[in-house]
VEXDRENMAR-650809 format. One line per field, with one value per residue (C-alpha): x, y, z; residue number from 1. Coordinates in steps of 0.001 Angstrom, whole numbers. Each point is the difference from the previous one (the first is absolute). Layout:
% VEXDRENMAR-650809
u <- (X | ...)
v <- (Y | ...)
w <- (Z | ...)
resi <- (NUM | ...)
% end
This chain:
% VEXDRENMAR-650809
u <- (-24960 | 2916 | 853 | 2337 | 1895 | 697 | 981 | 2299 | 1612 | 764 | 1377 | 2056 | 1939 | 3212 | 1246 | 3477 | 2331 | -315 | 3817 | 259 | -2735 | 1442 | 3448 | -1498 | -1809 | 3232 | 1893 | -2537 | 641 | 3117 | -2260 | -1167 | 3311 | 641 | -3692 | -434 | 3085 | -1265 | -3374 | 1695 | 2419 | -2832 | -2033 | 2940 | 523 | -3667 | 407 | 2925 | -1984 | -2802 | 2354 | 888 | -3701 | -779 | 2837 | -1123 | -3617 | 1052 | 2048 | -2919 | -2464 | 2516 | 717 | -3690 | -1185 | 2897 | 2063 | -3130 | 1414 | -2008 | -1027 | 2742 | 2575 | -954 | -860 | 3390 | -443 | -3543 | 1248 | 2686 | -2647 | -2094 | 3035 | 639 | -3643 | 221 | 3409 | -1144 | -3109 | 2187 | 2328 | -2976 | -1156 | 3524 | 367 | -3297 | 1067 | 3395 | -1569 | -2563 | 2739 | 1944 | -3029 | -643 | 3586 | -323 | -3354 | 1279 | 3088 | -1869 | -2748 | 2644 | 1770 | -3267 | -914 | 3473 | -130 | -3437 | 1275 | 3043 | -2116 | -2173 | -3381 | 849 | 172 | -3007 | -2236 | 381 | -959 | -3428 | -204 | -1997 | 2501 | 2937 | -1692 | -841 | 3666 | 1286 | -2510 | -1422 | 2872 | 2661 | -2120 | -202 | 3759 | -430 | -1023 | 2937 | 2645 | -1733 | -1207 | 1462 | 3701 | 240 | -1997 | 2459 | 2980 | -1689 | -1141 | 3648 | 1368 | -2629 | -705 | 3755 | 515 | -2897 | 1320 | 3332 | -1690 | -2374 | 2899 | 1803 | -3032 | -1788 | 1712 | -3066 | -2205 | 2800 | 26 | -3784 | 381 | 2786 | -2067 | -3339 | 1191 | 952 | -3469 | -1646 | 2028 | 81 | -3800 | -272 | 2160 | -1842 | -3351 | 1340 | 1363 | -3553 | -919 | 2765 | -1743 | -3347 | 1391 | 1504 | -3290 | -1854 | 2201 | -339 | -3772 | 23 | 2135 | -2354 | -3028 | 1580 | 991 | -3391 | -1919 | 2068 | -531 | -3748 | -100 | 1989 | -2192 | -3309 | -1356 | 742 | -1554 | -3160 | -171 | 172 | -2294 | 2765 | 273 | -2068 | 2121 | 3219 | -1496 | -522 | 3619 | 1233 | -2163 | 1390 | 3621 | -763 | -1460 | 3097 | 2130 | -2236 | 401 | 3771 | 159 | -2080 | 2301 | 3016 | -1784 | -954 | 3631 | 1012 | -2520 | 1013 | 3670 | -768 | -1967 | 2864 | 2596 | -2110 | -657 | 3659 | 973 | -2700 | 807 | 3714 | -678 | -2352 | 2684 | 2490 | -2611 | -872 | 3646 | 704 | -3143 | 914 | 3580 | -1216 | -2374 | 2803 | 2366 | 2492 | -164 | 86 | -3128 | 1988 | 1703 | -3056 | -2230 | 2694 | 169 | -3782 | -233 | 2558 | -1598 | -2814 | 2479 | 2320 | -2672 | -1497 | 2601 | -428 | -3782 | 382 | 2263 | -2583 | -2658 | 2196 | 1004 | -3146 | 1367 | 2834 | -2495 | -1902 | 3247 | 1042 | -3345 | 208 | 3689 | -407 | -1191 | 2541 | 2907 | -1352 | -68 | 3489 | 1396 | -1466 | 2656 | 140 | 660 | 3273 | 2396 | 2374 | 2189 | 1077 | -1622 | 1323 | -2211 | 1345 | -1679 | -3050 | -181 | 3278 | 91 | -2127 | -1974 | 1162 | -2169 | 1994 | -1631 | -2546 | -2045 | -2603 | -2377 | -2541 | -262 | -3074 | 2214 | -1492 | 2719 | -92 | 3248 | 2395 | 3456 | -1322 | 2523 | -541 | 1931 | -1849 | 1699 | 366 | -2819 | -2102 | -3684 | -356 | -3416 | -614 | -3099 | -1269 | -2847 | -891 | 2585 | 2701 | 2346 | -476 | -648 | 2762 | 2437 | -985 | 400 | 3470 | 940 | -1127 | 1836 | -3134 | 874 | 3366 | 519 | 892 | 2575 | 1429 | 636 | -961 | 2844 | 17 | 2993 | 2437 | -1482 | -2296 | -3309 | 549 | 3097 | -2002 | -1780 | -3785 | -641 | 2680 | -1435 | -3609 | 960 | 903 | -3424 | -3612 | -2833 | -3494 | -2172 | -3403 | -1657 | 2076 | -370 | -1138 | -41 | -2225 | 1362 | 144 | 498 | 3356 | 1138 | -839 | 1944 | 2874 | 558 | 2165 | 2265 | -848 | 2147 | -1632 | -1471 | -3603 | 1241 | 1767 | -3130 | -2104 | 2506 | -98 | -3818 | 63 | 2222 | -2257 | -3175 | -1258 | 3 | -3185 | -2198 | 2020 | -613 | -3746 | -35 | -1424 | 3407 | 2145 | 3264 | -1013 | -3152 | -177 | -569 | -1031 | 1580 | 936 | -960 | -3600 | -1776 | 2132 | -542 | 2365 | 1499 | 588 | 1704 | 2227 | 998 | 908 | 2217 | 1474 | 743 | 1940 | 2182 | 650 | 884 | 2435 | 1747 | 1504 | 2013 | -1912 | -3806 | -1968 | -3688 | -2164 | -3093 | -404 | -2977 | -1952 | -3572 | -184 | -2547 | 1172 | 307 | 1994 | 2156 | 842 | 1098 | 2043 | 1615 | 919 | 1564 | 1934 | 1406 | 1190 | 1525 | 1877 | 2030 | 3605 | -745 | 3 | -3632 | -1057 | -3721 | -2348 | -3125 | -3079 | -1477 | 2267 | -878 | 1847 | 3308 | -50 | 2386 | 2494 | 3572 | -98 | -2663 | 901 | -2514 | 72 | -1235 | 123 | 2975 | 2148 | 505 | -2109 | 838 | 1500 | -598 | -2048 | -3757 | 110 | 2734 | -1819 | -3215 | 1969 | 2459 | -1711 | -2950 | -705 | -141 | -2231 | -2342 | -175 | -757 | -2651 | -1597 | -418 | -100 | 2564 | -1888 | 2009)
v <- (20640 | -2447 | -2100 | 2145 | -3040 | -1070 | 3502 | 429 | -3354 | 1063 | 3394 | -1236 | -2552 | 1707 | -304 | -1310 | 2595 | -26 | -26 | -3298 | -1573 | 1401 | -1327 | -3434 | -22 | 914 | -2665 | -2682 | 784 | -2201 | -3071 | 538 | -1272 | 796 | 139 | 3671 | 1013 | -2107 | 1768 | 3417 | -1090 | -1384 | 3181 | 2164 | -2129 | 444 | 3760 | 98 | -2021 | 2527 | 2741 | -2122 | -625 | 3737 | 753 | -2718 | 1191 | 3621 | -1036 | -2016 | 2907 | 2485 | -2226 | -561 | 3605 | 2039 | -2375 | -1609 | -3468 | -3017 | -2891 | -2191 | 2667 | 71 | -3685 | -966 | 2778 | -1180 | -3545 | 1411 | 1997 | -3145 | -1859 | 2806 | -133 | -3760 | 225 | 2747 | -2011 | -2986 | 2184 | 1480 | -3520 | -1031 | 3112 | -723 | -3589 | 1031 | 2613 | -2550 | -2542 | 2715 | 812 | -3700 | -501 | 2932 | -1188 | -3525 | 1284 | 2507 | -2469 | -2574 | 2596 | 929 | -3648 | -675 | 3108 | -882 | -3499 | 1485 | 2401 | -2907 | -314 | 2539 | 2741 | -1342 | 352 | 3775 | 26 | -246 | -2987 | 1825 | 2876 | -2394 | -2093 | 3133 | 1037 | -3423 | -326 | 3243 | 2116 | -2042 | -151 | 3815 | 101 | -1469 | 3244 | 1818 | -2374 | -982 | 3487 | 2860 | -985 | -698 | 3185 | 2025 | -1286 | 403 | 3513 | 1064 | -2156 | 102 | 3782 | 654 | -2173 | 1720 | 3430 | -739 | -649 | 2957 | 2327 | -1173 | 863 | 2914 | 1834 | 2124 | -3041 | -1459 | 3182 | -220 | -3622 | 874 | 2783 | -1830 | -3523 | 740 | 1434 | -3423 | -1836 | 3163 | 285 | -3770 | 65 | 2994 | -1695 | -3438 | 1216 | 653 | -3639 | -1592 | 417 | -846 | -3270 | -932 | 771 | -2023 | -3057 | 373 | 144 | -3064 | -1841 | 971 | -1020 | -3385 | -566 | 997 | -2031 | -3128 | 491 | 296 | -3149 | -2006 | 1211 | -223 | -2754 | 2036 | 3112 | -1977 | -1343 | 3527 | 1467 | 2388 | -993 | 2944 | 2485 | -1488 | 37 | 3744 | 436 | -1980 | 2145 | 3129 | -1091 | -949 | 3448 | 1650 | -2094 | 972 | 3684 | -399 | -1804 | 2692 | 2669 | -1722 | -422 | 3682 | 1014 | -2689 | 1238 | 3611 | -790 | -1962 | 2978 | 2398 | -2242 | -476 | 3748 | 989 | -2742 | 1036 | 3716 | -676 | -2089 | 2719 | 2680 | -2085 | -684 | 3709 | 1025 | -2654 | 963 | 3687 | -720 | -2417 | 2711 | 2577 | -2452 | 31 | -3789 | -2931 | -2205 | -3210 | 1266 | 1818 | -3056 | -2217 | 2262 | 206 | -3806 | -168 | 2717 | -2182 | -2835 | 2394 | 805 | -3504 | -1473 | 3063 | -446 | -3750 | 655 | 2390 | -2680 | -2619 | 2431 | -1067 | -3539 | 1422 | 1582 | -3262 | -1907 | 2429 | -475 | -3787 | -223 | 1927 | -3049 | -2278 | 2251 | 85 | -3812 | -412 | 2595 | -1722 | -1044 | -3609 | -3446 | 889 | -764 | -2913 | -1712 | -3185 | -3006 | -2679 | -131 | -1653 | -3343 | 780 | -3529 | 611 | 3791 | 2158 | 3057 | 2841 | 3116 | 2821 | 3198 | 309 | 3187 | 858 | 2949 | 371 | 3221 | 1024 | 104 | -3238 | -1907 | -3759 | -1266 | 1568 | -1476 | -3479 | -2829 | -3735 | -3139 | -2561 | -3368 | -2514 | -2559 | 1474 | 928 | 3576 | 1558 | 3745 | 1202 | 3372 | 2438 | 1607 | 2681 | -1574 | -296 | -3623 | 639 | 2599 | -2523 | -2564 | 2558 | 847 | -3680 | -464 | 3121 | 1877 | 2770 | 1358 | 1040 | 3617 | -1295 | -3361 | -2990 | -3594 | -2515 | -3495 | -1393 | 2870 | 1230 | 3070 | -495 | 3305 | -1525 | -2874 | 386 | -4 | -2788 | -2201 | 579 | -682 | -3298 | -1098 | 653 | -1001 | 2293 | -1091 | 3108 | 273 | 319 | -1852 | 1063 | -2565 | 755 | -1150 | -3352 | -3596 | -1165 | -1493 | 3292 | 1871 | -2480 | 54 | 3710 | -1239 | -1740 | 653 | -2932 | -2589 | -3155 | -1109 | -2696 | 2657 | 2157 | -2929 | -813 | 3594 | -57 | -3233 | 1612 | 3072 | -2133 | 1443 | -3167 | -1231 | 2723 | 510 | -3563 | 550 | 3020 | -554 | -210 | -530 | 1927 | 1282 | 1655 | 3670 | 2440 | 3631 | 3239 | -12 | -3673 | 395 | -3291 | -1068 | 492 | 2046 | -3127 | -1574 | 3163 | 42 | -3650 | 638 | 2840 | -2339 | -2515 | 2755 | 387 | -3760 | 12 | 2902 | -1772 | 3253 | -102 | 2986 | 46 | 3092 | -277 | 3072 | -1110 | -2971 | -1451 | 3249 | 95 | -3818 | -2300 | -2441 | -2989 | 1935 | 1550 | -3462 | -1248 | 3111 | -117 | -3663 | 917 | 2849 | -2379 | -2286 | 2965 | 1070 | -3221 | 738 | 3682 | 3323 | 1055 | 3526 | 435 | 2821 | -1168 | 1437 | -3329 | -955 | -3675 | -151 | 1025 | -2126 | -2556 | 2636 | -271 | 3653 | 2688 | 3704 | 2372 | 3433 | 3158 | 3318 | -999 | -1503 | -3482 | -408 | -3663 | -3107 | -3598 | -3145 | 22 | -1439 | 2412 | 3056 | -964 | 369 | 2818 | 2367 | 2115 | 1122 | -3596 | -903 | 2860 | -1190 | -3548 | 1184 | 2527 | -2323 | -3388 | -1332 | 1355 | 3202)
w <- (6998 | 190 | 2976 | 2157 | 1169 | -3541 | -1054 | 2974 | -666 | -3538 | 1040 | 2908 | -2007 | -1187 | -3540 | -597 | -1546 | -3789 | -556 | 1900 | -2107 | -3231 | 908 | 678 | -3360 | -1779 | 1907 | -900 | -3681 | 177 | 274 | -3590 | -1373 | -3670 | -914 | 885 | -1989 | -2875 | 53 | -143 | -2729 | -2122 | 553 | -1060 | -3121 | -863 | 462 | -2415 | -2543 | 441 | -1211 | -3016 | -603 | 72 | -2413 | -2378 | 100 | -572 | -3030 | -1436 | 362 | -1354 | -3014 | -802 | 536 | -1378 | -2151 | -1536 | 684 | -1167 | 2216 | -1384 | 899 | 3698 | 327 | 1554 | 2561 | 741 | 574 | 2280 | 1848 | 471 | 1315 | 2502 | 1143 | 580 | 1667 | 2357 | 870 | 850 | 2073 | 1869 | 881 | 1037 | 2145 | 1741 | 648 | 1368 | 2274 | 1209 | 801 | 1844 | 2148 | 665 | 1175 | 2403 | 1331 | 604 | 1806 | 2188 | 867 | 971 | 2172 | 1691 | 680 | 1375 | 2197 | 1357 | 829 | 1734 | 2049 | 1099 | 1711 | 2709 | -2635 | -1905 | 3048 | -318 | -3678 | -1589 | -2325 | -2684 | -91 | -303 | -2709 | -1946 | 101 | -1071 | -2841 | -1421 | 1329 | -1778 | -3166 | 20 | -601 | -3490 | -1692 | 1619 | -1362 | -3239 | -991 | 2015 | 107 | -3772 | -694 | 2100 | -1994 | -3383 | 939 | -14 | -2831 | -2776 | 44 | 88 | -3077 | -1804 | 1008 | -1662 | -3352 | 362 | 794 | -3139 | -2162 | 1747 | 2865 | 793 | 666 | 2125 | 2117 | 489 | 1095 | 2436 | 1563 | 250 | 851 | 3651 | 656 | -264 | 2705 | 2138 | 128 | 339 | 3121 | 1459 | -428 | 923 | 3314 | 1105 | -573 | 2105 | 3337 | -1591 | -1359 | 3364 | 1747 | -2616 | 612 | 3756 | -318 | -2266 | 2574 | 2835 | -2056 | -802 | 3621 | 1393 | -2571 | 744 | 3737 | -557 | -2161 | 2550 | 2851 | -1850 | 2247 | 3125 | -1548 | -778 | 3556 | 1420 | -2681 | -1119 | -3666 | -1296 | 1909 | -1393 | -3505 | 388 | 1108 | -3019 | -2292 | 1624 | -442 | -3610 | -632 | 1445 | -2347 | -2932 | 825 | 285 | -3345 | -1709 | 1467 | -1546 | -3335 | -95 | 239 | -2518 | -2573 | 624 | -543 | -3178 | -1342 | 780 | -1638 | -3132 | -118 | 119 | -2450 | -2493 | 273 | -531 | -3109 | -1283 | 431 | -1982 | -2715 | -341 | -227 | -2621 | -1950 | -163 | -1047 | -2676 | -1225 | -79 | -1667 | 2882 | 563 | -2342 | 112 | 533 | 3137 | 1291 | -413 | 1570 | 3086 | 177 | 17 | 2839 | 2152 | 1481 | 553 | 1847 | 2595 | 143 | 2433 | 2232 | 41 | 573 | 2941 | 1395 | -340 | 1661 | 2755 | 1817 | 42 | 2101 | 2378 | 336 | 585 | 2749 | 1723 | -279 | 973 | 3258 | 1925 | -1709 | 977 | 3551 | 169 | -1472 | 2436 | 3051 | 2478 | 1104 | -1343 | -1737 | 2853 | -3 | -2548 | 1809 | -1692 | 2390 | 3107 | 3185 | 715 | 2113 | 1381 | 1844 | 497 | 2264 | -1055 | 2231 | 254 | 1610 | 1333 | -2807 | -140 | -2587 | -296 | -2810 | -2035 | 1992 | 3152 | 1341 | 1853 | -629 | 1582 | 2490 | 728 | -721 | 477 | -432 | -936 | -2134 | 350 | -2848 | -355 | 2792 | -87 | 1187 | 582 | 208 | 1837 | 1102 | -272 | -3311 | -797 | 2154 | -3010 | -1084 | -3695 | -173 | 1430 | -2644 | -2800 | 1308 | 58 | -3598 | -1137 | -1020 | 2463 | 1128 | 3653 | 746 | 2489 | 1005 | -2246 | -737 | -197 | -1484 | 1815 | -491 | -3298 | 103 | -1775 | -1855 | -1638 | -1510 | -3327 | 595 | -2525 | 1574 | 3478 | -943 | -1587 | 3540 | 1476 | -509 | 996 | 952 | 492 | 1592 | -3426 | -2620 | -3607 | -2543 | -3716 | -2857 | -1135 | 1099 | 3573 | -1006 | -1529 | 3204 | 2134 | -2499 | 728 | 2861 | -2518 | -3672 | -1209 | 2282 | -1490 | 555 | 2403 | 2102 | -33 | 1169 | 2779 | 1231 | -4 | 2043 | 2626 | 159 | 440 | -3297 | -2109 | 1676 | -1478 | -3217 | -1252 | 498 | -2321 | -3511 | -1725 | 3072 | -225 | -3458 | 1340 | -937 | 2848 | -213 | 1149 | 3721 | 271 | -1125 | 514 | 2969 | 3726 | 2146 | 1543 | -3421 | -1256 | 3063 | -485 | -3658 | 1186 | 2604 | -2770 | -1792 | 3082 | 131 | -3698 | 406 | 2901 | 1332 | 3253 | 1455 | 112 | 1027 | 872 | 405 | 1943 | -2334 | 1886 | 438 | -1365 | -299 | 1547 | 2667 | -2363 | -2622 | 2699 | 1355 | -3438 | -752 | 3443 | -512 | -3353 | 1612 | 2641 | -2797 | -1820 | 3134 | 130 | -947 | -708 | 1806 | 422 | 985 | 489 | 938 | 1792 | 1685 | 1088 | 2894 | -218 | -3350 | 1615 | 3117 | -1543 | -1204 | 1299 | 1022 | 71 | -291 | 1572 | -1652 | 1659 | -1897 | -2119 | 2723 | 1430 | 3115 | 690 | -1622 | 995 | -510 | 467 | 3514 | 1086 | -1274 | 1748 | 3225 | -765 | -2476 | 1227 | -3587 | -1256 | 2941 | -915 | -3599 | 1157 | 2453 | -2355 | -2967 | 1657 | -2419 | -3022 | -325)
resi <- (1 | 2 | 3 | 4 | 5 | 6 | 7 | 8 | 9 | 10 | 11 | 12 | 13 | 14 | 15 | 16 | 17 | 18 | 19 | 20 | 21 | 22 | 23 | 24 | 25 | 26 | 27 | 28 | 29 | 30 | 31 | 32 | 33 | 34 | 35 | 36 | 37 | 38 | 39 | 40 | 41 | 42 | 43 | 44 | 45 | 46 | 47 | 48 | 49 | 50 | 51 | 52 | 53 | 54 | 55 | 56 | 57 | 58 | 59 | 60 | 61 | 62 | 63 | 64 | 65 | 66 | 67 | 68 | 69 | 70 | 71 | 72 | 73 | 74 | 75 | 76 | 77 | 78 | 79 | 80 | 81 | 82 | 83 | 84 | 85 | 86 | 87 | 88 | 89 | 90 | 91 | 92 | 93 | 94 | 95 | 96 | 97 | 98 | 99 | 100 | 101 | 102 | 103 | 104 | 105 | 106 | 107 | 108 | 109 | 110 | 111 | 112 | 113 | 114 | 115 | 116 | 117 | 118 | 119 | 120 | 121 | 122 | 123 | 124 | 125 | 126 | 127 | 128 | 129 | 130 | 131 | 132 | 133 | 134 | 135 | 136 | 137 | 138 | 139 | 140 | 141 | 142 | 143 | 144 | 145 | 146 | 147 | 148 | 149 | 150 | 151 | 152 | 153 | 154 | 155 | 156 | 157 | 158 | 159 | 160 | 161 | 162 | 163 | 164 | 165 | 166 | 167 | 168 | 169 | 170 | 171 | 172 | 173 | 174 | 175 | 176 | 177 | 178 | 179 | 180 | 181 | 182 | 183 | 184 | 185 | 186 | 187 | 188 | 189 | 190 | 191 | 192 | 193 | 194 | 195 | 196 | 197 | 198 | 199 | 200 | 201 | 202 | 203 | 204 | 205 | 206 | 207 | 208 | 209 | 210 | 211 | 212 | 213 | 214 | 215 | 216 | 217 | 218 | 219 | 220 | 221 | 222 | 223 | 224 | 225 | 226 | 227 | 228 | 229 | 230 | 231 | 232 | 233 | 234 | 235 | 236 | 237 | 238 | 239 | 240 | 241 | 242 | 243 | 244 | 245 | 246 | 247 | 248 | 249 | 250 | 251 | 252 | 253 | 254 | 255 | 256 | 257 | 258 | 259 | 260 | 261 | 262 | 263 | 264 | 265 | 266 | 267 | 268 | 269 | 270 | 271 | 272 | 273 | 274 | 275 | 276 | 277 | 278 | 279 | 280 | 281 | 282 | 283 | 284 | 285 | 286 | 287 | 288 | 289 | 290 | 291 | 292 | 293 | 294 | 295 | 296 | 297 | 298 | 299 | 300 | 301 | 302 | 303 | 304 | 305 | 306 | 307 | 308 | 309 | 310 | 311 | 312 | 313 | 314 | 315 | 316 | 317 | 318 | 319 | 320 | 321 | 322 | 323 | 324 | 325 | 326 | 327 | 328 | 329 | 330 | 331 | 332 | 333 | 334 | 335 | 336 | 337 | 338 | 339 | 340 | 341 | 342 | 343 | 344 | 345 | 346 | 347 | 348 | 349 | 350 | 351 | 352 | 353 | 354 | 355 | 356 | 357 | 358 | 359 | 360 | 361 | 362 | 363 | 364 | 365 | 366 | 367 | 368 | 369 | 370 | 371 | 372 | 373 | 374 | 375 | 376 | 377 | 378 | 379 | 380 | 381 | 382 | 383 | 384 | 385 | 386 | 387 | 388 | 389 | 390 | 391 | 392 | 393 | 394 | 395 | 396 | 397 | 398 | 399 | 400 | 401 | 402 | 403 | 404 | 405 | 406 | 407 | 408 | 409 | 410 | 411 | 412 | 413 | 414 | 415 | 416 | 417 | 418 | 419 | 420 | 421 | 422 | 423 | 424 | 425 | 426 | 427 | 428 | 429 | 430 | 431 | 432 | 433 | 434 | 435 | 436 | 437 | 438 | 439 | 440 | 441 | 442 | 443 | 444 | 445 | 446 | 447 | 448 | 449 | 450 | 451 | 452 | 453 | 454 | 455 | 456 | 457 | 458 | 459 | 460 | 461 | 462 | 463 | 464 | 465 | 466 | 467 | 468 | 469 | 470 | 471 | 472 | 473 | 474 | 475 | 476 | 477 | 478 | 479 | 480 | 481 | 482 | 483 | 484 | 485 | 486 | 487 | 488 | 489 | 490 | 491 | 492 | 493 | 494 | 495 | 496 | 497 | 498 | 499 | 500 | 501 | 502 | 503 | 504 | 505 | 506 | 507 | 508 | 509 | 510 | 511 | 512 | 513 | 514 | 515 | 516 | 517 | 518 | 519 | 520 | 521 | 522 | 523 | 524 | 525 | 526 | 527 | 528 | 529 | 530 | 531 | 532 | 533 | 534 | 535 | 536 | 537 | 538 | 539 | 540 | 541 | 542 | 543 | 544 | 545 | 546 | 547 | 548 | 549 | 550 | 551 | 552 | 553 | 554 | 555 | 556 | 557 | 558 | 559 | 560 | 561 | 562 | 563 | 564 | 565 | 566 | 567 | 568 | 569 | 570 | 571 | 572 | 573 | 574 | 575 | 576 | 577 | 578 | 579 | 580 | 581 | 582 | 583 | 584 | 585 | 586 | 587 | 588 | 589 | 590 | 591 | 592)
% end
């Protein structure tokens, strides 16, 4: 018995329409440049040489068997035949190389588009995606396109061109065999399509199951410590085994159809060749056909059906590509991140950020902001506080352009944020989240993410300002010390100070902090808070905070309540005028 939840998840997820995916695959073909045309041209040239090879071989056999030619008489033809063999081998290699380069060009272009789109959609979109599923799409999914562009597309073109060229020569030598070819040839692609249609949904389900298995397995690996603490590792191992078994069954289902279709294609191809051979044999026996022409046609008959059978074999590459491309098309069609063309952003040190009547509701009908209005003045420190779910994170995502409001607008001076190119806008801000991301590399490299062209002296100066230099110089190799994924080997406070050094190095006029001191001990919090106060000098600073003592020095504090502004003022003012702020202060004793 399968897990009902897993089965329901798989059934409930709708498939994208096949025409949309097919259109996308055809459109991506333009990324291959001239390589794909070169592969087809080389394949067609090889097919024409094959006809010449068959004619030469037929003449050699006819001369030896019936004209009693000596070896010396046919030696020039044999050398010509050898040259054709070698030339066709070289063309086959060149065609493979051209097709491979075409597929590589497409993969590089699509992967770049996907990376760019994911960056445009931003962290707000990523929170709704499973990391394993997304990684599977960007890696294995893109790789699955190779067979489609390197095998299926050239096979489709050669299926029409090579048999047509062969048919012309067969018709000139034996019209009856040409008629048999014309009648039987359409049967192979027709049955291929009929059988292949049954594999489309299977392939899409297989890719969805692979994506779910990747996502679930990554989640289990990342949460292995927690699973061990709660003694739930064995249960999760059973779930992983169950998902793996479902994927195995799906894969075997696809393979069954693939083997069946291959058998059918080989059967029809073999029967068609046999019919032509029998007809030629009888007419040779009755003296109605010359041996030279009959043998020439018989040599061409298998080559006539070979491109059709190859296309049938590669048709499954199309099915696999459709299954893999479904998620890619979905990502590329996501709305968001494309707005804005203005590259010149008004100076934030002299212009206010004006938030006018912002409203935002999530797809699950959860309302985050309702008619929210606020002016953020240049060079001020603005703190945003409120209960969980009040709309703080949504507001930050709107400010950074990761989300777009359903109504209202954000203005920088008189320029709407939607009119500004996302890359140009994000160059004007620095973001310090609650859990900064560090990457495998040196400490200096991680700080330099704020400004990739910065010198070591600039990196060191930024670390000094962020109170990070003190612990960095004590590391084994100082700024050249290698750190692991997510800052492995460093404490939470040290990770936060490296991220703070990035913000200093970027020197952006707008700094956004998302609970930067959460989950830190008192000593680390003090150092980070001191660094934040330094960072706020001469910049506009917007910060979300739960610990009220970290916002007491803010110029203004905005109290949010269910997506609306409950009160605005300094700490002392709010303690007198805002009942909600008073409740927060009383409930958490300044630790909220």
